[in-house]
C-alpha positions in Angstrom: -62.8 -86.3 161.7 -66.1 -85.8 163.6 -66.7 -82.2 162.3 -70.1 -80.5 162.1 -71.9 -80.8 158.8 -74.7 -78.7 157.1 -77.1 -79.6 154.3 -76.8 -77.7 151.0 -78.6 -77.8 147.7 -76.6 -78.7 144.6 -77.2 -77.6 141.0 -79.2 -80.7 139.9 -81.7 -80.2 142.8 -80.3 -83.0 145.0 -78.8 -82.2 148.4 -75.5 -83.0 150.0 -73.6 -82.2 153.1 -70.7 -79.7 153.6 -68.1 -79.7 156.3 -67.2 -76.1 156.8 -64.1 -76.8 158.8 -62.6 -78.7 155.8 -64.3 -76.6 153.1 -65.4 -79.9 151.6 -68.7 -81.3 150.3 -69.7 -85.0 150.2 -70.7 -84.6 146.5 -70.1 -82.1 143.7 -71.9 -78.7 144.1 -72.8 -79.2 140.4 -75.1 -82.1 141.3 -74.9 -84.8 144.0 -77.1 -87.2 142.1 -75.7 -86.7 138.6 -72.1 -87.0 139.9 -72.7 -90.3 141.6 -74.6 -91.6 138.6 -72.0 -90.6 136.0 -68.7 -91.3 137.9 -69.5 -94.5 139.8 -72.6 -96.1 138.2 -71.9 -95.4 134.6 -68.0 -95.3 134.5 -67.6 -97.8 137.2 -70.4 -100.4 137.6 -71.7 -100.3 134.0 -68.1 -100.5 132.6 -67.3 -103.5 134.7 -70.4 -105.5 133.9 -69.9 -104.9 130.2 -66.3 -105.9 130.5 -66.8 -109.0 132.7 -69.6 -111.5 132.8 -69.3 -112.3 136.5 -72.5 -113.6 138.2 -71.4 -112.0 141.5 -69.8 -108.5 141.5 -68.0 -107.6 144.7 -67.8 -103.8 145.3 -65.9 -101.9 147.9 -66.8 -98.2 148.5 -64.4 -96.0 150.3 -66.6 -93.5 152.0 -70.2 -94.5 152.7 -71.0 -90.9 153.3 -74.7 -90.2 152.7 -75.4 -93.7 151.4 -76.5 -92.3 148.0 -74.1 -94.3 146.0 -74.8 -97.5 147.8 -78.6 -97.0 147.3 -78.1 -96.2 143.6 -76.0 -99.4 143.2 -78.7 -101.4 145.0 -81.4 -100.1 142.6 -79.2 -100.9 139.6 -78.8 -104.4 141.1 -82.5 -105.0 140.8 -82.4 -104.4 137.1 -79.4 -106.5 136.0 -78.5 -110.2 136.1 -75.5 -109.8 138.3 -75.7 -110.2 142.1 -73.8 -107.6 144.0 -72.0 -107.9 147.3 -71.4 -104.4 148.5 -69.0 -103.4 151.3 -68.8 -99.8 152.3 -66.4 -98.3 154.9 -66.7 -95.0 156.8 -65.1 -94.1 160.2 -67.6 -91.2 160.8 -71.1 -92.2 159.7 -73.7 -89.4 159.5 -76.6 -89.4 161.8 -80.4 -89.9 161.2 -81.2 -86.2 161.4 -78.7 -85.4 158.7 -80.1 -88.2 156.5 -83.7 -86.7 156.9 -82.5 -83.3 155.8 -81.1 -84.8 152.5 -84.6 -86.0 151.5 -83.2 -88.6 149.1 -86.4 -90.5 148.9 -87.8 -87.8 146.7 -85.1 -88.5 144.1 -86.3 -92.1 143.3 -89.5 -93.4 141.8 -90.8 -96.7 143.1 -89.4 -99.9 141.7 -90.7 -103.5 142.3 -89.0 -103.4 145.7 -90.8 -101.6 148.5 -87.5 -100.5 150.1 -87.0 -96.7 150.4 -83.8 -94.8 150.9 -84.8 -94.3 154.5 -85.3 -98.0 155.3 -82.1 -98.8 153.4 -80.2 -96.3 155.5 -81.5 -97.7 158.7 -79.7 -101.0 158.2 -77.2 -101.4 161.0 -73.5 -101.0 160.8 -70.9 -103.8 161.1 -73.4 -106.4 160.1 -74.0 -108.1 156.8 -77.6 -107.6 155.3 -79.3 -109.4 152.5 -81.4 -106.5 151.2 -82.6 -108.6 148.2 -81.5 -111.8 146.6 -79.5 -109.7 144.2 -77.9 -107.3 146.8 -76.0 -107.8 150.0 -74.7 -104.9 152.0 -72.1 -104.7 154.8 -71.3 -101.2 156.2 -68.1 -101.2 158.2 -67.2 -98.5 160.7 -63.5 -98.5 159.9 -60.8 -96.4 158.2 -59.4 -97.5 154.8 -56.0 -97.7 156.5 -57.3 -100.3 158.9 -59.6 -102.1 156.6 -58.7 -105.7 155.6 -60.4 -108.3 153.4 -59.5 -111.9 152.7 -61.5 -111.9 149.4 -60.6 -109.5 146.5 -63.1 -107.0 145.1 -64.1 -106.4 141.5 -64.8 -102.7 141.7 -63.6 -100.0 144.1 -65.5 -96.7 144.3 -62.7 -94.5 145.6 -64.7 -91.6 147.0 -62.5 -90.1 149.7 -62.7 -86.4 150.3 -60.4 -84.3 148.1 -56.7 -84.1 148.7 -56.9 -80.7 150.5 -59.2 -82.3 153.1 -57.9 -85.9 153.3 -54.4 -85.8 151.8 -53.4 -89.0 153.5 -55.8 -91.1 151.5 -54.3 -90.0 148.1 -50.7 -91.1 149.0 -49.0 -93.8 146.9 -49.2 -96.4 149.7 -53.0 -96.3 149.6 -53.1 -96.6 145.8 -51.0 -99.7 146.3 -53.5 -101.0 148.9 -56.3 -100.3 146.4 -54.5 -102.4 143.8 -53.9 -105.2 146.3 -57.6 -105.3 147.3 -58.8 -105.8 143.7 -59.0 -109.0 141.7 -57.4 -109.3 138.3 -59.4 -107.2 135.9 -60.7 -105.2 138.9 -61.7 -101.5 138.4 -60.8 -98.5 140.5 -62.9 -95.4 139.7 -62.9 -91.9 141.2 -63.9 -88.3 140.5 -60.2 -87.4 141.0 -58.0 -86.5 138.1 -54.8 -85.3 139.9 -51.5 -86.1 138.1 -49.9 -87.3 141.3 -52.7 -89.8 141.9 -52.5 -91.0 138.3 -48.7 -91.6 138.7 -49.2 -93.4 142.0 -51.9 -95.6 140.4 -49.5 -96.5 137.5 -46.7 -97.2 139.9 -48.9 -99.6 141.8 -49.5 -101.5 138.5 -52.8 -100.1 137.3 -53.6 -99.2 133.6 -55.0 -95.7 134.0 -57.5 -93.8 131.8 -58.4 -90.2 132.1 -62.1 -89.8 131.1 -64.4 -86.8 130.6 -65.7 -85.8 134.0 -69.3 -85.2 135.2 -70.9 -81.7 134.9 -68.6 -79.1 136.4 -65.5 -81.2 136.2 -63.2 -81.6 133.2 -61.8 -85.0 133.9 -62.0 -88.0 136.1 -60.0 -91.3 136.3 -60.6 -95.0 135.9 -57.9 -97.6 136.5 -57.9 -101.3 135.7 -55.8 -104.0 137.4 -54.3 -106.2 134.6 
């Protein structure tokens, strides 16, 4: 899906990319930053670390996209006691010029770490990187359909494009694959609230909760593997 992308401003002042051919944006038009924070950090990562006291949290992100969620998770890792091993997959990574247009460094105040979004984004694909003692990153240039892992994950950020743009990734077989990739007690979280996806998650074996969504969206979903 190597379509052309353009940079757009969202309602919270942060930017995202839009693929005109698919009529799809990488984040909500109501706010790229606040959507990522609310859906994946608060309802995903924060929920998990409150629920489980694992010293190491293994996260899989479906759709590295702009890298915003990975960087936000990294910054959160600097503030908590858990170490995070973060794997992100994307078959069509964005280029350096598109990253510069996003100006994500302006969204973050400095922490103890000197790493910027720009330097974080320059880490090579298909290699494991120890960014800090508390955070390891491995970006893989692969589709979800082809992705394999011998070790289960604790948290899955399911951030595929919407069903109108990527219908194949919302089919029941991929909800089953998501279930199989997670450890017992593992969490699947997404901005999606479609009834067909909820039913597919439940059929796979998940316990599914519909939650209030981020600004501009009524609902979202979180699913837990028993």
